[in-house]
N, C-alpha and C positions, 0 to 999 in steps of 0.2 A: 717786271716793269719795263715798258718799251723805252728805248733811247729816243731823245728828242733831237730835232735839228738844231744846229748851232747857227746863230744869226750873225751875218757880216753886213756892214754898211760901207758903201763906197760912194764918196762924192767924186764925180768924174767930170773932167773938162775934155771934150773931144773936138779935135780939129781935123776933119777928114778933107784934105785938100782936093783929092780926086773927085769926090762926090759933092764938094762945096757944102758940107754939113758941119755946122759949128754948134755944139750942144753942151750945156751944163745940166747935170742931173744928179740926183741922189738915189742910188740903187740899194735895194735890200735883197741880199742873197741868203737863202737857207741852205746850209750845208747838211745834206743827209748823213746820218750816222755811218753809212758805208762808203761815203764819198771822201776821197783824199783831198788834201788842201791843193795839190797840184791840179786836180780835175776842176775844183771850184774856180781856181784862177784862170784855167783855160776857158771855162764857161764865161767868166767875166771878159776875157780877151775877145772871145767870139762876139759878145754883145758890143764891145767897143768897135769891132770891125764893121758892124752893121748899124751903128748907133742911129736911132730914130726915136722920136717921142712916142711912137706907137709900138715899139719893140718891147716885148714882155718876156720875163722868165715865167716858165710854166711850173707845173708840179714835178717835172723832170723825172727823176728816178722813181718817184712814187706813182707814176702814171704810164702805162704801157702804150697808150694811144696818143701821147703828146710828145713833142720834141723837148729839148732843153729850153729853147727860146723860139718864139714865133712872133710874127707880125700879122695881124688880122686886117682885112679890109673893112670897109664900111658895112658890108653885109655879113660880117663874121666868117667870111671865107679866109683861108690861109694864103697869104701872099708869100711869106718867107718862112721856111721851116729850117731850123738850125739844130743839129744834133752833134753829139760827141761820142767818141769811142769807135767801136768796131761792130756795128749792127749787122744782123743777117740780111741777106738779099731781100727777103720779103718785106721787112720793115722799110728798107730804102725805096723799094718799088711803090709801096703804099704811100710813103711820103711824097714821092714824085707825082703820084696820081692825084694827091690832095692839094698840092701847093704849086704856085707858079715857079718858085725857085727853092732849091734844097741845097743846103750847105752842110757838109760833114767835116768836122774837125777831128782828126785822128792824132794819136800820141802813143808813146811807148814803142820805140823803134823795132824791137825784136818781134813783138806780137803784131804790130801794124804792118810790117813788111810781109809777113807770112799771110796775113789776112788779105792784103792788097793783091798778092800773087794769085790767090784763090778767087778773088772777086772782080778784078778789074775788067775782064771781058764782059761779064754780065752787067756791071754797073755802067760801063761806058755806053751802053745802049740808052741810058736815061739822059735825054738832051737838056734837062733842067737841073742836073746834078753837078755840083762842084765839090771836090774832095781836097782838103788841105791837111798837110802833116806838119806838126811842130816838133822839130828835133829835140831829143832828150835834154841836151845842154841848155837850150833856150827855155824849155819848160821848167828846168831847175832854177834858172835865173828869174823867170816869171814868178815862181813860188816865193822868192825872196820878198816880194811885195805884199804877201798875204798878212793881213792883220784884221782884227775884228772891226776896226774903224780905219778906213783908208781914204786918202785924198790923192787922186791920180790925175795926171795930165797925159793925154794920148794924142799924138800927131800921126796921121796916116797919109802916106803918099807912095804911089807906085809900088804897092805890095809890101811896104815896110811900115812897121809900127814903132814909133819912138815912145816909150813909156817911162814916166818918171814920177817920183814922189819926193819927199823931203830928203830921203837917204839914198835912193837908188835911181839909176838911169840905165835903161836897157834898150837896145835895138833888137827887134824881133822880126823874123821873116819866116813865113810859112813856105814849105815846099809844095808847089801845086802838083797834085797827082792827077786831077781831072778838072777841066774847066768847061762847064756847060756841056758835058758829055763827050768832050774832046780831050785826048791825051796831049799834054803839052810837048 
């Protein structure tokens, strides 16, 4: 018998000061049986960083040809492609050719730093690619927010995310490894 996805609900209130985006939404996230809770929460954080009424979670781990999150334009073309982890160069190049902007959120310091040393020269040629790394300590703090039913408030400004719920308050900041094809 195959394992089924675990469903999480997140009522989110997003105030992105830099983009002038203010949004209330209720999100449904399906946690794949092989997905960790930390990865699920990073996926949610990535959504919060790009919050938009048209931003959608995809089939994710269940689909090789889709990112974790995307935003489609009116003609069903991909405007924004958001992925997690340490994909191979071919997947990233394909994403960059199919989408206007590609964001890659990496985590797990030991594996991510080795991957980045091997990939950064090739990936820095992609002018529409941004790579962000979330340090392990912050990922652990983010995971503390995980619950089957969440109510989260996120304020974003100048690269910092202030995330809170009834019990937790956390300041999160990604390390920028690549910004639109340029090393910071």
